Backbone bond lengths (Angstrom), bond angles and torsions (degrees), N, CA, C in turn:
res aa  C-N    CA-C-N  psi(-1)  N-CA   C-N-CA  omega(-1)  CA-C   N-CA-C  phi
1 M - - - 1.486 - - 1.527 107.71 -
2 Q 1.323 115.35 143.86 1.462 123.70 177.16 1.487 113.12 -73.75
3 S 1.400 118.09 136.74 1.434 120.74 179.38 1.520 108.21 -72.43
4 K 1.336 116.37 163.33 1.449 120.09 174.04 1.521 112.36 -61.12
5 R 1.371 114.87 -36.34 1.427 119.77 -178.66 1.554 108.82 -65.82
6 R 1.276 116.48 -51.06 1.502 122.89 173.64 1.444 111.79 -52.71
7 S 1.238 123.06 -45.07 1.449 129.03 -178.83 1.568 108.47 -59.44
8 L 1.455 113.85 -48.62 1.421 119.09 175.21 1.505 114.05 -57.30
9 I 1.278 117.07 -44.84 1.440 122.93 178.43 1.478 111.52 -63.52
10 E 1.254 119.51 -45.57 1.523 122.90 -178.91 1.561 107.41 -65.21
11 S 1.262 118.44 -43.61 1.501 121.99 176.65 1.452 113.56 -60.85
12 S 1.348 116.62 -43.90 1.419 120.81 -179.05 1.543 110.47 -65.54
13 T 1.395 113.53 -41.84 1.448 114.94 -178.22 1.543 110.51 -64.56
14 N 1.317 114.34 -41.35 1.555 121.57 -178.43 1.482 105.23 -63.60
15 T 1.306 127.38 -40.20 1.417 130.96 179.18 1.512 109.13 -65.91
16 F 1.324 119.58 -48.15 1.429 123.76 -178.78 1.536 113.86 -61.28
17 V 1.451 108.57 -53.43 1.478 110.87 174.94 1.539 114.21 -57.28
18 G 1.259 120.15 -38.14 1.392 125.31 -177.87 1.585 109.51 -64.59
19 T 1.353 114.62 -43.58 1.537 118.74 172.65 1.515 109.76 -53.44
20 L 1.361 117.90 -53.20 1.392 121.37 -178.81 1.513 116.44 -54.74
21 I 1.360 111.91 -48.68 1.359 120.29 178.40 1.579 114.73 -61.34
22 G 1.293 115.77 -44.35 1.379 127.81 178.87 1.536 113.90 -58.67
23 F 1.346 108.56 -49.89 1.573 118.09 173.75 1.540 109.99 -61.76
24 S 1.265 120.39 -42.40 1.447 121.43 178.62 1.566 111.13 -63.30
25 I 1.290 118.36 -47.51 1.463 121.90 178.95 1.541 110.08 -59.25
26 S 1.290 114.77 -48.62 1.468 119.18 178.50 1.548 113.27 -56.91
27 Q 1.351 114.40 -41.61 1.437 118.55 179.01 1.620 111.92 -68.28
28 L 1.304 111.03 -31.22 1.513 112.19 173.42 1.531 114.27 -69.61
29 F 1.243 118.11 -35.80 1.437 122.32 174.96 1.583 109.89 -65.82
30 C 1.325 115.88 -47.00 1.527 117.75 178.91 1.449 116.45 -66.82
31 Y 1.408 117.58 -45.53 1.338 118.88 -179.17 1.498 115.06 -77.15
32 G 1.366 115.78 -24.15 1.453 120.77 176.25 1.523 109.64 -64.73
33 Q 1.292 117.06 -39.83 1.450 121.61 173.47 1.571 116.84 -61.73
34 V 1.363 109.75 -41.87 1.467 113.23 174.81 1.470 113.16 -70.79
35 F 1.356 120.54 -40.02 1.450 121.93 175.40 1.442 113.20 -58.62
36 I 1.364 117.89 -45.50 1.458 119.99 -175.75 1.590 107.40 -67.19
37 S 1.264 116.08 -37.33 1.434 122.75 -179.72 1.603 110.74 -64.27
38 E 1.277 116.42 -44.05 1.485 120.62 -175.44 1.529 110.76 -77.53
39 H 1.383 117.33 -34.62 1.474 116.12 -169.33 1.556 112.41 -111.06
40 F 1.240 119.00 -18.78 1.466 118.77 -174.17 1.537 115.83 -121.94
41 I 1.313 116.74 -54.34 1.492 120.96 -174.00 1.484 103.32 -124.72
42 S 1.381 119.04 106.63 1.459 117.88 172.46 1.467 116.73 -64.51
43 G 1.358 113.69 129.32 1.497 117.98 -179.49 1.503 112.40 86.43
44 F 1.310 119.86 8.90 1.559 124.72 -177.74 1.483 105.16 -60.24
45 E 1.315 117.71 129.80 1.404 125.27 168.82 1.435 111.35 -131.08
46 W 1.385 117.24 142.96 1.377 121.67 176.43 1.461 107.78 -96.61
47 N 1.235 119.89 107.34 1.491 127.55 177.54 1.448 107.16 -72.53
48 V 1.325 117.42 115.85 1.448 119.82 175.21 1.482 112.13 -85.17
49 N 1.308 113.13 109.53 1.590 119.19 176.53 1.530 105.71 -124.18
50 A 1.295 111.04 -174.00 1.463 121.86 -170.60 1.544 107.55 -59.24
51 K 1.345 119.27 -41.39 1.505 123.10 -174.67 1.518 111.15 -68.20
52 S 1.323 113.74 -45.65 1.505 116.05 179.39 1.493 113.76 -69.03
53 N 1.351 114.30 -33.32 1.444 120.24 174.37 1.550 111.67 -62.74
54 I 1.268 117.19 -44.46 1.438 121.43 -179.61 1.632 108.19 -66.27
55 I 1.221 113.49 -41.54 1.560 116.69 177.24 1.516 109.60 -61.47
56 V 1.261 120.02 -45.75 1.491 120.29 177.30 1.546 111.09 -62.15
57 T 1.246 116.79 -38.29 1.512 124.98 -176.60 1.499 107.11 -65.48
58 V 1.403 114.07 -45.19 1.530 117.40 -178.05 1.581 109.60 -69.35
59 V 1.365 117.31 -38.26 1.492 118.81 174.36 1.456 114.08 -57.58
60 L 1.473 113.58 -48.66 1.476 112.81 -179.42 1.465 116.85 -72.87
61 T 1.354 115.22 -23.21 1.540 117.94 175.42 1.531 109.65 -71.41
62 C 1.354 118.52 -39.39 1.510 118.10 177.32 1.527 112.30 -66.54
63 V 1.393 116.76 -36.61 1.384 117.85 176.62 1.547 113.60 -68.55
64 S 1.293 116.63 -34.51 1.430 120.78 177.38 1.528 114.26 -65.91
65 V 1.381 113.83 -39.64 1.420 117.65 178.95 1.521 112.14 -68.49
66 A 1.323 116.00 -39.49 1.475 124.21 174.90 1.537 110.75 -59.63
67 R 1.371 112.13 -47.64 1.461 116.54 -178.55 1.542 109.74 -68.17
68 G 1.235 125.95 -41.53 1.460 128.74 177.36 1.605 109.31 -60.31
69 Y 1.284 112.48 -39.41 1.566 116.04 179.04 1.534 109.67 -68.38
70 F 1.317 117.64 -48.50 1.448 123.29 174.48 1.469 117.67 -51.84
71 V 1.323 113.96 -49.49 1.485 121.01 -179.48 1.459 108.10 -65.22
72 R 1.411 121.59 -47.39 1.437 122.89 177.82 1.476 113.67 -58.02
73 R 1.296 117.07 -46.01 1.560 120.35 179.03 1.509 109.97 -59.91
74 T 1.319 113.97 -45.00 1.536 123.76 -177.16 1.618 103.71 -57.51
75 F 1.312 121.75 -51.83 1.418 123.43 -176.53 1.518 109.00 -64.02
76 N 1.354 118.57 -42.49 1.421 121.71 177.92 1.555 114.03 -55.37
77 R 1.358 109.81 -47.37 1.490 117.22 175.98 1.485 111.82 -59.32
78 M 1.276 120.45 -41.63 1.511 127.62 176.79 1.545 105.11 -56.50
79 R 1.345 122.72 -55.97 1.377 128.94 -177.84 1.540 111.62 -59.85
80 E 1.387 118.94 -38.79 1.430 121.79 173.75 1.500 110.68 -60.57
81 A 1.332 115.67 -47.11 1.437 122.47 -179.84 1.574 113.16 -59.48
82 R 1.260 119.33 -28.65 1.403 122.80 176.97 1.493 111.67 -89.93
83 G 1.327 117.53 -7.53 1.469 121.19 174.98 1.540 111.15 87.18
84 E 1.294 118.93 15.43 1.457 122.20 -179.74 1.528 111.36 -72.63
85 I 1.324 117.78 -40.05 1.421 119.11 178.04 1.631 113.52 -128.89
86 E 1.168 118.58 163.02 1.484 124.59 -178.56 1.409 113.54 -91.07
């Protein structure tokens, strides 16, 4: 069984990694629009409507699930290496 301290560390790590990934993805969306506007299509604007909002939400949700899985598996491997679980 995982201690309360280890649970707090895992949860904090998951949140921190999620913040970094979320910030990076939002930067890609923002700068992607600027890059397209400056280099390819003058005056390009990404109109945020319900469809694009749903797409962004689905992408971020998938990334979040993958991140949570990766962090959990990493912490389980660390516990196995210390001999806490079989």
